[in-house]
N, C-alpha and C positions, 0 to 999 in steps of 0.2 A: 740529282741536280732539280731544285723548284721552287715556285717563286709563293712565298707567304703573302705577299700583299702588294695589291696593283693600284695605283691613283693616275687619272687620267684629268687634265685640264684644256679644254676645247680641241680634243682629239675628237675626229669624225662627229658624231652626233651629241657626242657628251659634253656638257659645259664644266662639269665638276661629278666625278665618280671615284669611291672609296672602298674598295672590296679585300675582304680577308681570304685568301684561298689556302689549300693544303695539299701536301701530296695525294697521291693517288688520283682517281678519276672524278673530275668535275665536268657537268654536263651545263651548257646554256641552251635553254628552250626557249623559242620563240616564234612567231610568223616571221617570212621572210621580210627585211626591210626596217626592223624593230631595233638592230645594233647588236646585234648578239656577236657576230661577227669580228665586228671593231674593237671587242674585249680583247679578241686573242691576235688580232692582228697587230695590237698595239704590244703585245710581250714579244710576237716575233718580231718587231721592229725593232726592239733590243740587240735580236739577235744579228741581226744583219744589217740595219741600217737602212733598210728600204722594208716595199709591203708584197705581200705574194699579189697583191690584185691590181696595183697600180704602179706606173712608172714613175712618178714624181712625188714629191713632200705634199704641191698646193693640196690635192683633196683631202689629206688628213687634219687638216685644219680647218675647224668649226667654221660654217657660214657667218662671216661678220667680225671674226677674231683674225689676232694678227700674227698668232705664234700659239704652239698648242706645247703640253708639257705631257710626257710619259715617264710616271716613277714607280717603279719594282724593287720589292725586297726580294730577294735572291738568296736561298740558302746553298754552299754549295760545300762538301766534306765537312759539315756541321757548322759551318761558318758562314754570315748572314753580311752581307752586303747590301748596300741602297744605290741601283742605278739608276740615273736620270737624263733624258735626251730632252733639250728643247729644240722644238722645230720651228725656223723662220725663212719661209720662203722668199726666195730670193737676195736672202741673205746666208752668212754662215751657220749653220746648226751650232750648238754646244752640247757638250757632254760633260756628266760631273759621275763620280763614286765618293759615295760617302761626303757630298757636300763638297767633294773639292774639283774646282773646273781641271779638265782635261786638255791639254795643247790642241789636240785636234778630237774631232768627236770618231775618228775610227778605233782611237786606242781604246774604245770600251768593246771592240770584236771580242768576241771568244769569251767572254765575262757570263753570258747565256749562251746555251744551245739548243736551238730548235728545229724541230723537224716537222714541216707541214704538210698534211694530206689536204687538199682541196679539187672543186671538181675544175679547176684548172690547172690541174697534174697531165689532163688531156693532152695540151699544148706539148707538152714534153713527148709526146708521139707524134701527133698530127700537126703539130703548129711548124714553125720556122725555126732555123739551126739557131738563130736568137734564143730561143727558150731552153735549149740543151747546152748552149754554151752557160748561160747563166746557171743552169744544175749545177754543173761541173765546177764553176768557180764558186759560186756560193758555199758549195761542201770544202771546197780548198780552204776558203779564207776561217771558216769554222775549226777546221783543224790548224791552220797554220795563219793566225788574224796577221802575220807583216805581211802576208799576200795581197792583202789589199792595197797596201802603199804601192805592190810592184804593180797592180792593175790598174791602179790611178796614174802611175807613172805610165805608163804603155798608153792608158788612153790619151792622156795629155800629148805625147810623142804623137800619136796617131792622128792627132787634130792638127798637129803646128804641120807634119809632114802633110797630109790631104789637102792643106790651104797652099802648101808651098807647089804641088803638083799641079793645082790648078790655076796657078798663078804662072808657072813656069810653062803648062801646057796653051793656057791663052794666047804667052808670048809666041810660041811657036808657031801658031797658025796665023798669027799677025805678021809672022815672018823677021818679029823682032828678035833680039839676042837674048837666050835664056841660060846663058852662059854661068853668069853668076847665080841663079838660082838651083840649077844642076850642081854646081858646086856644092852650095850647100846642102843638098839633097843628100850628099854622099855621107855627111855628118849625122841627118836624121836616118839614116839605112842602118849605121853603126847602132845608135839608140836602140832604135826598133827591134834590131834583129836579136840584139843582147835582152832585152825586155821579153820580146816576144819569145825568145828561146828558153826562158826561165817559165814562164806560164806554159808552154807547149809540152817541157821535161814533166812539170807539175801534172797536166792533165793525162797525160799517159801512166805514170805511174800513180795516179788514182785509179783510173780505169782498170789497170792491172787488179789493185787491192779490190776494186769495187765486182769484179766479176764472180768470184765465190759466191757473193754476198747474195746477189741478183741472182744466180743460178738457184740456191736454197731458196729464197722469194718465192720466186715466179715457180716455181714445183708448189709451194706451200698456196698460193692464191689460186692458181690457174686449174681447173681441175683436167686430170689425166695427164698432165705438163711433166715431162723429164727433167733432171738435171743441167740438158745441154741445150734446152729448148730456146733459152733466152741468149741473146749475145748481142754484146757491145763492139764495137769498134771506132776507132777515131781517123776521121777523114780530114787531114791536114791542107793548108792552100799552098803546099811545095812537097817535094818527093823524099819520103823518108825512106823508101824501099831500099837504099845502099846504107843508110845510116846504121845501121847496126844495132849495137851497145853505145853512141855516139852520147857523148855527155852534152851539156849547156853551151858548152863553147863548140861542139860538133855540128851541133844545131843551129846556133847562128850562123857560122860560117855556110850552111846550105841555104839558111835563110838570106842572107846576103846575096848568095850566087842567083837564086830564083828572083831578088829584088832588079840583080841586073838584068838577066834575060827577061823580064816583064817590064824593063821599066818606058819601053815605046807604048806599050799598052796601058800603062798607068797615067803616063803623060795625055794620052790622046783622050782618055776618059776622065782625066782629073780626079782618079780615088787609088787609093792603097789596096791594090788588090793581093798582097801576100801578107799574111800574120795569124794570130790566133783569132781575130776579129773575125776572119774569113771561114774558120773551122766548123767541121760538124762531128755529132756523136750519132755512129748510125745505128741504128735499131734493127736486129732481126729477128725473126722465129725460124726454128728447124736446123738441121744438121746436114752438112756437106751440100750435095746439090739442091737437095728442098728446103734449103734456107733462101727466105724471102725477105724483105725490106718490112720493118713494121707501117711505114707510110704509105696508103694507098693499096696494100692488101690484107692488112688486119682487121678484123670484125670490130665491133664497138666493145665486144665483151673482152677480145684478145689485148686491146688497146688499153682498158680499164685494167685488166692483171697484169700489165708490162708495167704502165704509169705506177700501180701500189707496190709492185716489185723494188723499183727504183728508191721509192722512199723508202721501202721497209729495209733495202740494202743501204741506204744512206745511215739511216737508223743504227743498225747493226755492227755498220763502220766504224761510228760514233763509238759506241758502246764498247768496241773493242779498242779503243782507245784509254777505256778505264773511268769513262764517265756517262751516266745515265745522260740523254737531249731528252728537254720537255718536249712531248708528242703532242699536235694539234693537229684533231680531228674535225676540220672546217665543213659540216655540211656535206660529207663524204657518204655517208650512210642512206641518205635519199637517193644516191647514184648508183648502189647496189642492191641484187637480191638478196633473199635472207641468209641464203646459204653463206654467200661473200661475208656478211655482215658479221655473222658469228665468227667466222674464219679470221677475218680480220681482229676483228677483237679479242679473241683468245692468243693471239701474235702479238699484241700489244698491252694485254692487260697487267702484265707484269713491270712494266715502265713505273718510273719513280712518281712521274706526274703524267697524268692525261687529260686533256681538255678538249674537250667533244662540245660541236655546235650541231643542232638537229632543230629542223620544223616543230615536230611533235615528240614528245617523250616514247614514244611506243617504236621509233628509228635507233633508241639507242639500245642496241644490244645487253642482256644483262649480265655479260662478264664484265662490263663497264659500268655496272650501278654505283653509283657513290653519290656524292655530294651534288645537289641540282639547284639552279638556278632560274627563274622565269625571267626573261627579258620583254616588255611589251611599254610601248610609249616612253622609250628612253629612261624607264625605271629596270631596275637589277633586283630582284626580291629571291631570296634563299629560300626553298622550299623542303 
């Protein structure tokens, strides 16, 4: 899979830009703030309808414009397709394939697969649980696009249920009857448990598949590391110790039981305390009694190695599905020493398409020498 053509209109700093791209490595070189990351961010947006830099679409639209457009020609298995997303902050976005509008933008998901390495990846190790949940869910959606609908439905149910908890809790504190709200709450419990169980089951299965790839990747990027050093463990908001080989139905039953058990706490706090939105992915180093959590114990170098290994493991897992994702290395080499730069470059140099951004050309390893563009003052020039 690779992008052969990228067109942007009012996206980030670009009023209009039209680029020809190709397979193999391509580097965008320019000082910070010149717009090089905006180019690769646009391609990544087509992959997951989101940015690896900001949480909402509004910053992606050029100042003074009402909407932005990202269009790319993507080649997959010898066939090309034109993918397009129109960003309309405050309104519904629109997506098209070969100029035909899709009923919902999320139907474009899965047609482009990207794996992004960026300085923000340290958040996977040092950030809050939301960063790690997003990592798992983005990877799930890349592999199984229909899960974007499950996740959207879960978020909708969570919002409704949280609102009901607040109103019911407020009524109880005032001495008013909350019987009607509590009755309705049971209906939302069922919805939350059903959708939440599917997400949890998918995350658990994903972690099992990811583990061997993480072991190999961490051994490759961390000096002196062994295959068993990097560990992943899912930390749910309800007890799975007795779940055994429970299917989604069994997980839903466990989740319902926990919702009932924690009903008083939820009403007191006006928050939904059970479900995949409260879960975490625990990262640790070492074996047996010597295993330590990454957060709070890992050095800066170990944290970087683990974050890189997570991205490499994602890339290798996606490749195992039979398709090379587009690799995006966004200002990542500036954060690595020379040895790790060369090591990472060698590991990814065989990808069908690698897009690199760097402040100076010297930061790009020789293994990724290929087409280069200079990015300066809103202009992109091939050199």
